[in-house]
Structure formats: C-alpha cells, structure tokens
ChimeraX commands (.cxc) that place a marker at each C-alpha (Angstrom):
marker #1 position 74.04,96.09,108.61 radius 0.5
marker #1 position 77.19,95.02,110.47 radius 0.5
marker #1 position 80.14,97.39,110.36 radius 0.5
marker #1 position 83.62,95.91,110.14 radius 0.5
marker #1 position 85.96,97.09,112.89 radius 0.5
marker #1 position 89.10,95.85,111.31 radius 0.5
marker #1 position 90.43,93.58,108.55 radius 0.5
marker #1 position 93.72,92.14,107.43 radius 0.5
marker #1 position 95.03,92.53,103.92 radius 0.5
marker #1 position 98.06,90.58,102.64 radius 0.5
marker #1 position 100.18,91.97,99.74 radius 0.5
marker #1 position 102.00,89.53,97.55 radius 0.5
marker #1 position 104.38,89.89,94.62 radius 0.5
marker #1 position 102.66,90.89,91.44 radius 0.5
marker #1 position 104.22,87.95,89.52 radius 0.5
marker #1 position 102.90,85.52,92.14 radius 0.5
marker #1 position 99.47,87.22,92.03 radius 0.5
marker #1 position 99.32,86.81,88.31 radius 0.5
marker #1 position 100.27,83.12,88.54 radius 0.5
marker #1 position 97.53,82.63,91.17 radius 0.5
marker #1 position 94.99,84.28,88.83 radius 0.5
marker #1 position 96.08,82.24,85.78 radius 0.5
marker #1 position 95.90,78.95,87.76 radius 0.5
marker #1 position 92.36,79.64,88.97 radius 0.5
marker #1 position 89.84,77.43,87.14 radius 0.5
marker #1 position 87.64,80.43,86.20 radius 0.5
marker #1 position 90.55,82.06,84.39 radius 0.5
marker #1 position 91.86,79.12,82.44 radius 0.5
marker #1 position 91.07,80.88,79.09 radius 0.5
marker #1 position 92.78,84.13,80.10 radius 0.5
marker #1 position 95.98,85.31,78.37 radius 0.5
marker #1 position 98.77,85.73,80.87 radius 0.5
marker #1 position 100.25,88.65,78.91 radius 0.5
marker #1 position 96.95,90.53,79.22 radius 0.5
marker #1 position 96.80,89.76,82.97 radius 0.5
marker #1 position 100.36,91.09,83.29 radius 0.5
marker #1 position 99.39,94.28,81.46 radius 0.5
marker #1 position 96.45,94.77,83.75 radius 0.5
marker #1 position 98.66,94.27,86.79 radius 0.5
marker #1 position 101.20,96.79,85.56 radius 0.5
marker #1 position 98.43,99.28,84.83 radius 0.5
marker #1 position 97.15,99.02,88.36 radius 0.5
marker #1 position 100.68,99.17,89.71 radius 0.5
marker #1 position 101.28,102.49,87.84 radius 0.5
marker #1 position 97.91,104.10,88.52 radius 0.5
marker #1 position 96.82,102.89,91.88 radius 0.5
marker #1 position 97.85,105.17,94.81 radius 0.5
marker #1 position 97.80,102.21,97.15 radius 0.5
marker #1 position 100.47,100.56,95.10 radius 0.5
marker #1 position 102.77,103.52,95.86 radius 0.5
marker #1 position 101.89,103.16,99.54 radius 0.5
marker #1 position 102.87,99.51,99.56 radius 0.5
marker #1 position 106.13,100.26,97.80 radius 0.5
marker #1 position 106.81,102.97,100.33 radius 0.5
marker #1 position 106.14,100.60,103.25 radius 0.5
marker #1 position 108.46,98.05,101.69 radius 0.5
marker #1 position 111.25,100.65,101.60 radius 0.5
marker #1 position 110.65,101.65,105.23 radius 0.5
marker #1 position 110.54,97.94,106.22 radius 0.5
marker #1 position 113.85,97.21,104.40 radius 0.5
marker #1 position 115.49,100.17,106.13 radius 0.5
marker #1 position 114.23,99.20,109.55 radius 0.5
marker #1 position 115.23,95.53,109.05 radius 0.5
marker #1 position 118.77,96.54,108.08 radius 0.5
marker #1 position 119.05,98.91,111.08 radius 0.5
marker #1 position 117.68,96.26,113.47 radius 0.5
marker #1 position 120.05,93.59,112.15 radius 0.5
marker #1 position 123.03,95.92,112.39 radius 0.5
marker #1 position 122.09,96.77,115.93 radius 0.5
marker #1 position 121.51,93.11,116.87 radius 0.5
marker #1 position 117.91,93.84,117.74 radius 0.5
marker #1 position 114.63,92.06,116.95 radius 0.5
marker #1 position 112.89,93.57,113.88 radius 0.5
marker #1 position 109.80,95.42,115.07 radius 0.5
marker #1 position 106.39,94.52,113.79 radius 0.5
marker #1 position 105.20,97.07,111.20 radius 0.5
marker #1 position 101.57,97.92,110.47 radius 0.5
marker #1 position 99.92,100.06,107.86 radius 0.5
marker #1 position 96.55,101.51,108.70 radius 0.5
marker #1 position 94.08,102.92,106.23 radius 0.5
marker #1 position 91.69,105.46,107.77 radius 0.5
marker #1 position 88.52,106.64,106.07 radius 0.5
marker #1 position 89.07,110.07,107.56 radius 0.5
marker #1 position 92.73,110.69,108.48 radius 0.5
marker #1 position 91.88,114.08,109.95 radius 0.5
marker #1 position 89.88,112.46,112.76 radius 0.5
marker #1 position 92.98,111.48,114.69 radius 0.5
marker #1 position 96.31,113.14,113.58 radius 0.5
marker #1 position 98.33,111.13,116.12 radius 0.5
marker #1 position 98.33,108.22,113.77 radius 0.5
marker #1 position 99.32,110.03,110.57 radius 0.5
marker #1 position 102.94,110.63,109.67 radius 0.5
marker #1 position 104.46,112.25,106.61 radius 0.5
marker #1 position 105.90,109.65,104.19 radius 0.5
marker #1 position 109.58,108.88,104.86 radius 0.5
marker #1 position 110.53,107.32,101.52 radius 0.5
marker #1 position 109.32,107.15,97.93 radius 0.5
marker #1 position 109.27,104.63,95.22 radius 0.5
marker link #1:1,2 radius 0.2
marker link #1:2,3 radius 0.2
marker link #1:3,4 radius 0.2
marker link #1:4,5 radius 0.2
marker link #1:5,6 radius 0.2
marker link #1:6,7 radius 0.2
marker link #1:7,8 radius 0.2
marker link #1:8,9 radius 0.2
marker link #1:9,10 radius 0.2
marker link #1:10,11 radius 0.2
marker link #1:11,12 radius 0.2
marker link #1:12,13 radius 0.2
marker link #1:13,14 radius 0.2
marker link #1:14,15 radius 0.2
marker link #1:15,16 radius 0.2
marker link #1:16,17 radius 0.2
marker link #1:17,18 radius 0.2
marker link #1:18,19 radius 0.2
marker link #1:19,20 radius 0.2
marker link #1:20,21 radius 0.2
marker link #1:21,22 radius 0.2
marker link #1:22,23 radius 0.2
marker link #1:23,24 radius 0.2
marker link #1:24,25 radius 0.2
marker link #1:25,26 radius 0.2
marker link #1:26,27 radius 0.2
marker link #1:27,28 radius 0.2
marker link #1:28,29 radius 0.2
marker link #1:29,30 radius 0.2
marker link #1:30,31 radius 0.2
marker link #1:31,32 radius 0.2
marker link #1:32,33 radius 0.2
marker link #1:33,34 radius 0.2
marker link #1:34,35 radius 0.2
marker link #1:35,36 radius 0.2
marker link #1:36,37 radius 0.2
marker link #1:37,38 radius 0.2
marker link #1:38,39 radius 0.2
marker link #1:39,40 radius 0.2
marker link #1:40,41 radius 0.2
marker link #1:41,42 radius 0.2
marker link #1:42,43 radius 0.2
marker link #1:43,44 radius 0.2
marker link #1:44,45 radius 0.2
marker link #1:45,46 radius 0.2
marker link #1:46,47 radius 0.2
marker link #1:47,48 radius 0.2
marker link #1:48,49 radius 0.2
marker link #1:49,50 radius 0.2
marker link #1:50,51 radius 0.2
marker link #1:51,52 radius 0.2
marker link #1:52,53 radius 0.2
marker link #1:53,54 radius 0.2
marker link #1:54,55 radius 0.2
marker link #1:55,56 radius 0.2
marker link #1:56,57 radius 0.2
marker link #1:57,58 radius 0.2
marker link #1:58,59 radius 0.2
marker link #1:59,60 radius 0.2
marker link #1:60,61 radius 0.2
marker link #1:61,62 radius 0.2
marker link #1:62,63 radius 0.2
marker link #1:63,64 radius 0.2
marker link #1:64,65 radius 0.2
marker link #1:65,66 radius 0.2
marker link #1:66,67 radius 0.2
marker link #1:67,68 radius 0.2
marker link #1:68,69 radius 0.2
marker link #1:69,70 radius 0.2
marker link #1:70,71 radius 0.2
marker link #1:71,72 radius 0.2
marker link #1:72,73 radius 0.2
marker link #1:73,74 radius 0.2
marker link #1:74,75 radius 0.2
marker link #1:75,76 radius 0.2
marker link #1:76,77 radius 0.2
marker link #1:77,78 radius 0.2
marker link #1:78,79 radius 0.2
marker link #1:79,80 radius 0.2
marker link #1:80,81 radius 0.2
marker link #1:81,82 radius 0.2
marker link #1:82,83 radius 0.2
marker link #1:83,84 radius 0.2
marker link #1:84,85 radius 0.2
marker link #1:85,86 radius 0.2
marker link #1:86,87 radius 0.2
marker link #1:87,88 radius 0.2
marker link #1:88,89 radius 0.2
marker link #1:89,90 radius 0.2
marker link #1:90,91 radius 0.2
marker link #1:91,92 radius 0.2
marker link #1:92,93 radius 0.2
marker link #1:93,94 radius 0.2
marker link #1:94,95 radius 0.2
marker link #1:95,96 radius 0.2
marker link #1:96,97 radius 0.2
marker link #1:97,98 radius 0.2
view
C-alpha cells in the first residue's frame, strides 16, 4: 500500500463551505439550516478548527507587521505530524488563541 508523503489541504469560510454543500446535486434535498448547525457543531468541537483560527490570527498579525514594515508577507505553512515528539524542532507553543 502506498504511503502519502505530503498533501495539501485548503480551508475555506464555513458559509462558503455550506453553500458548496447545498449546491451539490447529491445534497439538493438537504436543509441548509441543518447543514449550518452541523458546521457550527464541528467548529465548536473540532480541535483542528481551533488550530485554523489560531493560524488565521497569526497570519493577520504577520500581514499587518509586514505591511507596516513595507516587506513582503512571508509564506505561512501549517504542518500536522502524526507524532509531534519525533522532531521537536518543528513544534512551537501556540502564540494566539481564538
């Protein structure tokens, strides 16, 4: 079985995600209010949701600092490791909260 070395994941606004789900042919009978409730549930109970919000805060701060200094905004990456203890060089304590 092939093992994935890396992958890309794109995060989009929850409202946009719900619209995409509603507009998919397989979901034409779904109630948009229920889909919104499901989205809010996962937003409140999924630890990755907090991580994305934290990255958004860091990204906003870095963008503001870069713009103020007249510098290019650096590329930001978020890496999920199966075992974060295997290489501590890549792990930093969170710098912001939701």
